[in-house]
Structures are given as structure tokens and as C-alpha cells.
C-alpha positions in Angstrom: -30.9 -17.1 1.3 -31.7 -20.6 2.4 -31.1 -23.6 0.2 -33.5 -26.6 0.3 -32.7 -30.1 -0.9 -36.0 -30.9 -2.8 -35.3 -34.6 -2.6 -35.1 -34.6 1.2 -37.6 -32.1 2.6 -41.1 -32.7 3.8 -43.4 -33.2 0.9 -46.1 -30.9 2.3 -43.5 -28.1 2.8 -42.2 -28.5 -0.8 -45.8 -28.2 -2.0 -46.3 -25.0 -0.1 -43.0 -23.5 -1.3 -43.9 -24.3 -4.9 -47.4 -23.0 -4.7 -46.3 -19.8 -3.0 -43.5 -19.0 -5.4 -44.7 -20.4 -8.8 -47.6 -18.0 -9.1 -50.0 -16.7 -10.2 -51.1 -19.9 -12.0 -53.9 -20.1 -14.5 -56.8 -22.4 -13.6 -58.0 -25.3 -15.7 -61.7 -25.9 -14.7 -61.7 -29.4 -16.1 -65.0 -31.1 -17.1 -64.8 -34.9 -17.5 -67.2 -37.8 -17.7 -66.9 -41.5 -16.7 -67.9 -44.5 -18.8 -71.3 -44.5 -17.2 -71.9 -40.9 -18.3 -71.5 -39.3 -14.8 -70.1 -35.7 -15.2 -67.3 -34.4 -13.0 -66.1 -30.8 -12.7 -62.9 -29.8 -10.8 -60.3 -27.0 -10.9 -56.5 -27.5 -11.3 -53.8 -24.9 -11.1 -51.0 -27.1 -12.3 -52.0 -26.0 -15.8 -50.8 -24.1 -18.8 -50.7 -23.8 -22.6 -47.8 -25.7 -24.3 -48.1 -25.2 -28.0 -50.2 -24.1 -31.0 -49.3 -26.6 -33.7 -51.2 -28.6 -32.6 -52.9 -26.5 -30.0 -51.9 -28.1 -26.7 -53.0 -27.7 -23.1 -51.4 -29.5 -20.2 -52.7 -30.0 -16.6 -52.1 -32.3 -13.7 -54.7 -33.9 -11.4 -52.0 -35.0 -9.0 -52.3 -37.9 -6.5 -53.5 -36.9 -3.1 -50.7 -36.2 -0.7 -52.5 -37.5 2.4 -53.4 -41.0 1.2 -51.9 -41.4 -2.3 -55.4 -41.9 -3.9 -56.2 -40.6 -7.4 -58.8 -38.0 -8.2 -62.0 -38.6 -10.0 -60.8 -36.4 -12.9 -57.8 -38.7 -13.5 -59.9 -41.9 -13.2 -62.5 -40.5 -15.7 -59.7 -39.6 -18.2 -58.5 -43.2 -18.2 -62.1 -44.3 -19.0 -63.0 -41.5 -21.4 -59.9 -39.6 -22.6 -61.7 -36.3 -23.3 -61.9 -33.1 -21.3 -63.3 -29.6 -21.6 -61.0 -27.0 -20.0 -63.0 -23.9 -19.0 -61.3 -20.7 -18.0 -62.2 -19.1 -14.6 -63.3 -15.5 -14.2 -63.8 -13.4 -11.1 -67.6 -13.7 -11.4 -67.4 -17.5 -11.0 -64.5 -18.0 -8.6 -66.5 -18.8 -5.5 -68.6 -21.4 -7.3 -65.4 -22.8 -8.8 -64.0 -23.1 -5.3 -67.1 -25.0 -4.2 -66.7 -27.4 -7.1 -63.2 -28.3 -5.7 -64.8 -30.0 -2.7 -64.0 -33.8 -2.7 -67.5 -35.1 -3.4 -67.9 -38.9 -3.8 -67.5 -40.3 -7.2 -70.7 -40.0 -9.2 -71.7 -36.7 -7.6 -72.3 -34.0 -10.2 -70.3 -30.8 -9.3 -72.2 -28.8 -11.9 -75.3 -29.2 -9.7 -73.4 -28.8 -6.4 -71.7 -25.5 -7.5 -74.7 -24.2 -9.5 -73.1 -24.3 -13.0 -75.0 -24.8 -16.2 -74.1 -27.9 -18.4 -73.7 -27.3 -22.1 -73.4 -30.1 -24.5 -70.0 -30.2 -26.3 -69.9 -30.7 -30.1 -67.1 -33.2 -30.6 -66.6 -34.8 -27.2 -68.8 -36.3 -24.4 -67.9 -34.1 -21.3 -70.0 -31.0 -20.8 -68.9 -27.3 -21.1 -69.5 -24.7 -18.3 -71.9 -22.1 -19.7 -70.7 -19.5 -17.2 -67.1 -19.7 -18.5 -66.4 -17.3 -21.4 -63.8 -19.5 -23.0 -64.2 -23.3 -23.3 -61.7 -25.7 -24.9 -63.0 -29.1 -26.1 -60.0 -31.4 -25.9 -58.9 -34.9 -26.7 -56.3 -36.4 -24.4 -53.2 -37.3 -26.4 -51.2 -38.8 -23.5 -51.1 -39.1 -19.7 -47.6 -39.2 -18.1 -47.6 -40.4 -14.5 -44.5 -38.7 -13.0 -44.6 -41.1 -10.0 -46.7 -43.5 -7.9 -46.3 -41.9 -4.5 -48.3 -39.3 -2.6 -48.3 -35.9 -4.4 -47.0 -37.3 -7.7 -48.3 -35.6 -10.8 -50.2 -37.0 -13.7 -49.4 -34.9 -16.7 -52.4 -34.8 -19.0 -51.5 -33.6 -22.5 -54.5 -32.4 -24.4 -55.1 -31.6 -28.1 -57.5 -28.7 -28.6 -60.3 -29.6 -31.0 -62.8 -26.7 -30.6 -62.7 -23.4 -28.8 -66.0 -21.7 -27.7 -65.6 -17.9 -26.9 -68.3 -15.6 -25.6 -68.6 -12.4 -27.7 -68.7 -10.5 -24.4 -64.9 -10.9 -23.9 -63.9 -10.0 -27.5 -62.7 -6.7 -28.9 -63.5 -5.4 -32.4 -60.8 -7.6 -33.9 -62.2 -10.8 -32.3 -59.2 -10.9 -30.0 -59.6 -11.5 -26.2 -60.0 -8.2 -24.5 -58.0 -8.4 -21.3 -60.1 -5.7 -19.7 -63.3 -7.7 -20.3 -62.4 -11.2 -19.5 -61.4 -10.6 -15.8 -59.5 -13.8 -15.3 -58.4 -15.1 -11.9 -55.1 -16.9 -11.0 -54.1 -19.1 -8.1 -51.5 -18.1 -5.6 -50.2 -19.9 -2.5 -52.5 -20.8 0.4 -56.0 -19.4 0.1 -54.9 -16.5 -2.1 -56.0 -15.7 -5.6 -55.2 -12.8 -7.9 -57.7 -11.0 -10.1 -56.4 -9.6 -13.5 -58.3 -6.3 -13.4 -56.8 -3.0 -14.4 -55.1 -2.6 -11.0 -53.1 -5.8 -11.5 -52.3 -5.5 -15.2 -49.3 -3.6 -16.6 -47.5 -3.6 -20.0 -44.0 -4.8 -20.7 -43.3 -4.4 -24.5 -41.9 -7.5 -26.0 -38.5 -7.1 -27.7 -39.5 -9.3 -30.6 -38.8 -7.3 -33.7 -35.9 -5.3 -32.5 -32.8 -5.8 -30.3 -32.3 -3.6 -27.3 -29.0 -1.8 -26.6 -28.7 -3.7 -23.3 -28.1 -2.5 -19.7 -24.3 -3.2 -20.3 -24.3 -0.4 -22.9 -25.6 2.3 -20.5 -23.1 4.8 -19.0 -21.7 3.8 -15.6 -23.4 6.7 -13.9 -26.8 5.4 -15.1 -26.0 1.7 -14.8 -24.9 1.9 -11.1 -27.2 4.8 -10.0 -28.7 3.9 -6.6 -32.0 5.6 -7.5 -32.7 3.3 -10.5 -34.0 -0.2 -10.0 -33.4 -3.3 -12.2 -36.8 -2.8 -13.8 -35.9 0.9 -14.6 -32.6 -0.2 -16.2 -34.4 -3.0 -18.1 -36.7 -0.5 -19.8 -33.8 1.7 -20.8 -31.8 -1.3 -22.0 -34.7 -2.3 -24.2 -34.4 0.8 -26.4 -33.1 0.1 -29.9 -30.6 3.0 -29.9 -29.2 5.9 -27.9 -30.6 9.4 -28.6 -28.4 11.5 -30.9 -27.2 14.9 -29.9 -29.9 17.0 -31.5 -32.5 14.9 -29.6 -30.9 15.9 -26.3 -30.8 19.6 -26.9 -34.2 20.5 -25.4 -33.4 18.4 -22.3 -30.0 20.0 -21.8 -31.5 23.5 -22.1 -34.1 22.7 -19.4 -32.8 24.8 -16.5 -35.4 23.5 -14.1 -34.5 20.0 -14.7 -30.8 20.8 -14.2 -31.6 22.5 -10.9 -33.6 19.5 -9.7 -30.7 17.1 -10.6 -28.2 19.2 -8.7 -30.3 20.2 -5.7 -33.1 17.7 -5.4 -31.9 14.5 -7.0 -34.6 12.4 -5.4 -37.3 14.6 -7.1 -35.4 14.4 -10.4 -35.2 10.6 -10.4 -38.8 10.4 -9.3 -39.7 12.3 -12.5 -37.5 9.8 -14.5 -39.3 6.9 -12.9 -42.7 8.5 -13.6 -41.7 8.9 -17.3 -40.7 5.2 -17.4 -44.0 4.3 -15.8 -45.8 6.1 -18.6 -43.9 3.8 -21.1 -41.6 6.6 -22.3 -38.1 5.1 -21.9 -36.6 7.2 -24.7 -37.6 10.4 -22.9 -36.3 9.0 -19.6 -32.9 8.2 -21.1 -32.8 11.7 -22.6 -33.4 13.1 -19.2 -30.6 11.1 -17.7 -28.1 11.6 -20.5 -28.6 15.4 -20.5 -27.3 15.6 -17.0 -24.1 13.7 -17.6 
């Protein structure tokens, strides 16, 4: 492992390290307007949600690293402290990328990138029709983290209105993760698409407390076939199986033979059971062989 002094390494290298390791990042497709009424549209991946009371979004149109100039988005926000943050889906990612070109001030990226302007209801900047979720926001505060090249400008936004396309909602009016097909930013030119091949479930230990990895028997905890993720699923169970829940597993002769003669195959079955989100059964399989 190498150790880098963040205060004394080349700024461009630090930027690449951060973008490559703090990922995937959601994308704020920010629509702003200047005091003359000229629209601007630009994506930012230094972005996230920061609270719900009030609803708060934060993003950063940083200073340019090459010449320390500020971006049109930042300048517009100083003139008109309002912004629409549009989410970015796979169907619009190439157009979004085109909008990131550094066109001269006053050029309308809606037109350049082929997006449709929609009038907002409470603020002046336009919404992007093609985006399935659009947040009308008022800027509460801008914090300049520095005045040198690459310094961030933390824009803290209060959410006023949210516009959501019915096409991405389920029957409960919740966002359907299978329908919205969001994209995220990685390092370099890489993006990630949140389709079914990329999504997986990790149950949240909110209501109950897991037994913890430290409570597992040594033979399981230090088993070379089991990964940290495997142990994490087992440790997230609320309780150990009781004896009568292990009987069927202990009586399974085929499973015992696999454990004794083909341990790799046995643990592959344990991992498969975990991948099917059945950690209780997986722990029963393991405990029955101890």
C-alpha cells in the first residue's frame, strides 16, 4: 500500500485518484440562468443529497484546474441563486456529455445538446424535459473552499418542488429502480449504468441488531473459503439457529459427504445460498458440519 500526502502531491494526480476511487458518483445536471435570462446547462459529479428536513442537495462547480477560472454555472448562481438539478439516465447520457463542453458564456446548452426546455414553476431556470426527475431548488449558501485552481464551490440547495415522470414510478408512487436506469460517474471516461446487471441487494440492519462476525464459531470466522462479504451476511442475522432447526441439515448425508470429500463444492453451495439472500440457511449448512 502506498501513502500519499494530499497536501504535497500534484493537484491533477490527486484529482484522478479521487475520481477513480470515490465512485460511482451521481450526476447533477444543473440548469441555471444569468441575470440577462441566458440559460446554462452543465453536469457535475461532485454532488449528493444531504438531508430531508429541509430537503437539501449539494453540488460543486469547482474552479478550473488549468487556469483557475470559474464556470458559467457558478457565475450564474451568484447572479440568480436558483437551480434545477435534473437526474441523468442512460437514454440521455451522450447528450449530457455534449452539454459538458465549455461553450462560451451565453451559449444555450439546451440547444447544443438537443434537450427540451421546460418552464419551472417557482424559479427562473428551465427544467430538462428528458430527465425523469427534476428538482427545483433555491440556493441557500455557497461556500468557496479555496481560491486556487481546482478549489470547490459548495452550493447548498433547498428543494422547493420535485417533478417526477410516472414512467419511473411503481404502484406505490416510489421510484422503481428497474425503470429509472440512472447512470453514475467513475474515473476517467468511465460511467456506470444501474441496470439489473449492476444492482444487488444488501438488507439494511435498521430494525434489528445482527449477531456480529465476532460471534461466529472460529471454524467459520477464519474459514479460507468464506469472504468478508460472506461473513458480513452471516453476522447480520439476528440470532443463531436452534438445534431443531439444524436437524434436517445434519441428516443430509450428501451435504456431509461434500463437506468431507469436496469442500470447495460444499462452500460453493454455501456461497450460492448467500447469493440468494438466504443467510440463515447458509449458517445452518455451516453449523451442521461442525
